[in-house]
N, C-alpha and C positions, 0 to 999 in steps of 0.2 A: 326869434327874428334875427339873431346874430348871423346866421348862415347866409341870409339873403344880402347882407350889406358887406360881406367879406370876400366876394368873388372878384377874380382878376378882370381887368378891362380887355376889351377886344384887342387882338394883335393883328396887325396887317401882315398877310403872307399869301402865298400861292400854293396850290396842290395839283399834282397829276390826277387825271381821272383813273379810276381803278380799271382793270383789264376788261371786265364786262361792260363797263359804262361807256367805253369808247364808241359803241355802236349806237347808243340811244340819241345823241344829237344829230347823227347823220341820218337816222330813219325816222325821227320824230315828225309828225305832221298832224293837221287836224283829223286826218283819217286814222292816225295811229299815235295817240298822245303819250303812251308809255307811263300811265299813272297807276297808282294804287291809293286806296282810301282806307284810313283807320279812323274809327270813331268811338267815343265813349259817352254813354247816356247816363247822366247822374240823376239822383232822385229829387233834385231841386232845380229850379230854373237857373240858367247861366247868367252870371253878373259880367256884362262885357268889360267893364273897367278892371275887375279882378282878373279876368282871363288875359287882358292885355298885359297887365303887370306880370303874370306868371309866364307868359310867352317870352318876355324880355329877360327874365331870369333863366329860363330854360335854354334859350338860344346860346348862352354863353357856356353852357355845359357842353354843347354839342358843336364844336367848330367845323366839323364835316358837314353840317347843315347851314352854317353861317357863311355861305359862299354865294357867288354869282358865276355864271358860266362865261368865259371869254374865248374868243377866236385867237389862236396863235398862228404863226406861219405854217407850222407842221402839225399841230395837235390843238384840240380844245384843252382848256385848263380851267381850274377854279381858282378865284381870287377872293379873299375875305371880303365880305359885304359889310361896309360900314354904316348902312342904313338900318333902321328899325323895323322889324316885321310887324305887320298890323293884322290883328284878328278882326274879322268882319262878319256881319251877319250873313247867313247863307241865302242865297237866292239861285234859282235855276235847278238843273239836274246834277247829279253827281259825277265826278271825273271829267269836268270840262277841262280842256287844255290850259296849261299854265301859261300865262301871258306875263313875261317879265316886267312889261310896262305897268301892269296893274298889281304886281306883287313886290314892288320895289327891288326887282331883279332877283328875289329869292326864288329858289326852285321848288318851293312847296307853299301851300297856303293853309292857314287855319281859319276855320269858320265855326260859327255857332248858330243854333236854332233851338229855341225852347230850352230843353234839358240837355241838349246834345252838343258835345265838342267834336269837331271833325277835322282831320288833317289829310290833305291830298298832296301826294309826293311824287315828283318826277323821278323815275327810276334811276337817273343818272347819278343821284347823291346817295342812294341807299336802297336796300331791299326791305321787305316787310319786317324782317327780324330786327333791323336797326331802327326802322321806324317806329315800331311798337315801344321801344325803349324810350324814344323821344316822347311818345304820346303818355306813357306811364309817368315820366318826369314832369310833364306838362300838368297832367291831372293832380299830381302830388302837390306841385307848388300852388296850383289853383285852390286846392282845398286848404292848404297851409295858410294862405294869404286870406282865405275866407274865414279864418279863425277855427278851423276844424283841428282837433288834437290828433294829427297824423304823424306817424314816424316812418322812415324808409325801410327799417327792418331787413336790411340787406337785399331788398327786392327793387330798389329804385336808385338809379344813378343821380346822385346830387352833386352840388358844387362843393360839398364838404370833402369829396374825394374824386380827383380827376378834374378835368379830362386827362386820359392817359394816352401816350404815344401809340400804344398798340391798337387803340380803337379806331385810329386813322389809317392803319396800314393797308396796303394792297396785298391781301392774303393769296391771291392768285400768284403773284410774284414770290411771296414768301415760301410757298410750297411747291413752286415749279421745279420740275425735274427734267432736265434736257434728254436724259436717257429713257424716259417714259412718255413718249409722244405718239398717240394713236390716231386712228381715222374716225371722224364723226360722221361720215356719210351714212345715210340711211334711206329707206324708200319714202317717197312722198305719201302724203296723208290726203284724205278726202276733206274738202272745205265746203262748209254749209253756205247757202245763199238764200236770200229771201228778199222781202220788201224793206229796204234799208230805211231806218229812221234818219232824220236830219242829224247832222253831226252836233255834238254837244247835248243831245237828248237821249242818252243812253237809258234803258229801262232796267230795273233791277227787281227780281222777284226773289224773296227770301223765304226759307223754311227754318222755324225755330223748333228745336228738338231737344227733349230731355237727354242730357249727355250720358247720364248713367244707363238709361234704356238702350241707347245706341251702342254703348261700349260693351254692355252685356251681350247684345245680339251678334255683334262683330266677333266677339271672342267665342261665342257658341259655334261660329263658322270657321273658327281658326285663323281669323284675319285681324288687321288693324283697321281703325276708322278710315285712314287714307286709302287702303286697299279696297275696302268696301265701297267707299264713295266713288273711287275711279271705276270699279266695275259697274256701279249704278249708272254712272255717266256713259259708258260704252253701250250698255244695254239700252239706255234711253235714246241714244242715236239709232240703234237698230230698231226699236220699236216705233219710233217717231217718223221713220222714213221707210215705209213699206216698198217703195220702188227701188230702193237700194239693197234690199235683203238678200238678192242673189248676186250682188256685185262683188268683184274682186277688189274694188277700191278699199283701201285700209282707213278705218276710223282709229284715230290715235289721240290719246289724252297725254298732255305735256305735264308732268308733275315736278315742281321745283324742289330740290333737295337742299336743306340747310346745311352747308358744308361745315359749319361750326361743330356739327355732330360727329363728323368724320375726322376732323383736323382740329387741333387745339388753338383756335383763333378766337381772339377777343374783338375783332374788327367790327365797327358799326356801319361799315360801308357794304357794297355789294359782295356777297360770298355765297352764292347759290349755284347750283348745276341743275340743268333740266334733263330729265329722263322721259322719253317718249314710249308709252306702252299702248299696245292694241293689236288689231288683227283685221283681215279683211271682213266686210260685212257678212259674207255667207259663211265664214268660219265661226262667227259669233253665235249665229243660229238662235238668238234670243235665249241661250242657255246661261243663266246667272252662275250656277255652280262651276260650269266648265270655264267661264270667263274669269270668275274670281281665282280659280287655280292658276290661270295664265298670268294674272296680274300679281299674284303672290310669288310666284316663280321669278318673274322679271324683277320685282322689287327687291327680293331677297338675294338674287344672284348678281344683279347688275349695280345695286346701290351700296358698294363697298368702297373703301379708300383705294384698294388695288385695281378696281374696275373704273372708278371715276377719274383718277388721276391722269391716265393717258388720254382721257377724252377731254379733260379741261385744259391740259397743257398746251395743245395747239393754238388756243386763243392767245396766250402770253408769248408763244414762240413767234407767231405772226406779228405781234407788237415789237418784237426785237429785230425782225427781218430788216437788213439795211436798206433795201429798195423802198420798202414800205415807209420806213422811218424818214427818209429823205424826200418822200413825195410831198408836194404841197397839200394843205388841208383840203382844198377843193377836189382834188383827185382822190384823196383818202375818203371823202364823204361819199363819192360815187361808188367806190369799191365796197365800202362798209355797208352802204344801203343796199347794194345788190347782194352782198353776202348774207345780210340779215334776211332778205326775202326768199333767197334761194336755199340757204342752209338753216334758216330759223323758222319762220312762219310755214314754209312749205312742208315741214316735218310733222306737224300736229294739227288736229282738228279744232282742239280747245285746250285751255289750261285748266288745271285743278290745284289749287294752292291751299294747303292746310297749315295755318299758322300755329295751330295746336292750342294748348291751354294757356291762358293769359293769367298769370298769378300776381296778385297785389298784396301788399302788407295787410294783415288782419285789421289794422286801424283805419285802412281806406275802404274796406268792403262794405261798411254800412252806408256809405254815401254813393256807390256806384251801382247802377242797375244792369248794364250790359255793355258789350263791346260788339262791333261790326267790322268786317274786313271785306272790301270790294275791289275788284280788278276792272281796269278800263278794257275796251275792246277795240278792234280795228276793223277796217274794210276787208281784210283777208281772214281774220280769226274773229268772227262776229259774236261769239258766245264764250264766256269764261266763267269760271267757278271759284269762289274763295270761302274758306271755312275758318272759324275760330270759335273758341268756347271760353266762357267765364262762368265760374261756379257750375251750376247744372244747366245752363243755357248754352246749346251748340247751335251757332247761326250759319246756315249754308245760304250764301248770296250768289245767284246766277245773274250775271249781267249780260245784256244783249243789245246788239245794234240793229236788230230787225224787228218787224211788227209780229211775226209769227211766234207762237208760244209752244210749239209742239215738243221741243226738246225739254223745256222746264216742266210741262205737264207729265210727260213720261217719266222724268227723273223722280218727281215727287210721288207719282202713282206707284212706281216700283217700290218705293220705301214704305208706303202705307200698305201695300199688299203683303209686305213681310211683317206687319204688325207694329211698325215704328210710327208713333204719334207725331204728327207734323202740323204746326200752325203756320199758315201761308200769310205772308205780308207782301205788299207790292208798292213801288213808286209811281204806278199808273194813276192817273187822275180819273 
């Protein structure tokens, strides 16, 4: 227990938002909360007092999470939050908007229910790759304080090492190259509509799949799990919407790319790039093999450092623009909100984010049942899909803001038609 008593105290300071985070405060609303959720289900019921103690230790290790959002004259900025984050029992639906008045001004919440610890994060502070590191550290300290014989084994960020300056960097600025600035314009995408659920009542349908079975199947097709699931989503749209099958409207899936895999970054802040892949409905023609080939070609030719850099550089270039920098924050908010709607949501029909394999120290594995990853939705993009795997459980979580379930049904039917076993779970009452 020496480690828990030797951490440094909180230091007061302020931080600039990272480049991609600037858009989130401007475009956030009840209709678009910009949240993602990570949860860990243990094999024993949660002890709230131990969870609270673990959270108070963990927050010190992650200064980029230990902040509140403040309005400046020209930009939003982060200020160190001197309050204590509180873990609470979960009520209501997942991914309800973050209310700073209820979270002590923290931009995330930690909740528990039975055996589950969940963390919901406003995208302004981090992406899911940074968020899962926080969650792993939180679970580690929870188990340690609960008297379990766990060790970090170089897979957990602890107070014994760090935090490090590189974890707080704006990697968009670090890898900005003014000589490589391209155009991000592309064609608009089809947007699904339906009978909208009340806000803060998002529905989630999950499919739990044997990871080894899915991996073997995707390899037999010459693809990756992300490529296979992206193809499945495109064909699900085609099959679920027969009236659109002869349409020239483009159905497109936005796939977040973890830029840490392309650039040597250690940041725990946002560092992802979104690539949108798809085709007009009538070109998909319900042909899985043809669509998989299209997706594979896109992911393997477009998702390289050479192709991505010119597309991510315009974001930082606009941040450096003298006119935009000197514009008052109220004007910036209008511009950024409009840009997000026109150049962001307009370009894709839904998101599909694969967090990949979550690895824990061997000493922690006997106490952990599963992980889940969920994305919020918006009025414009009312369906999103998130995937993560732990041990041999791969969990596909499709979140929806509408009552109709046609896309979800089609998605999982396509998988079962290909011989993939799926156990369906739902948040529906």
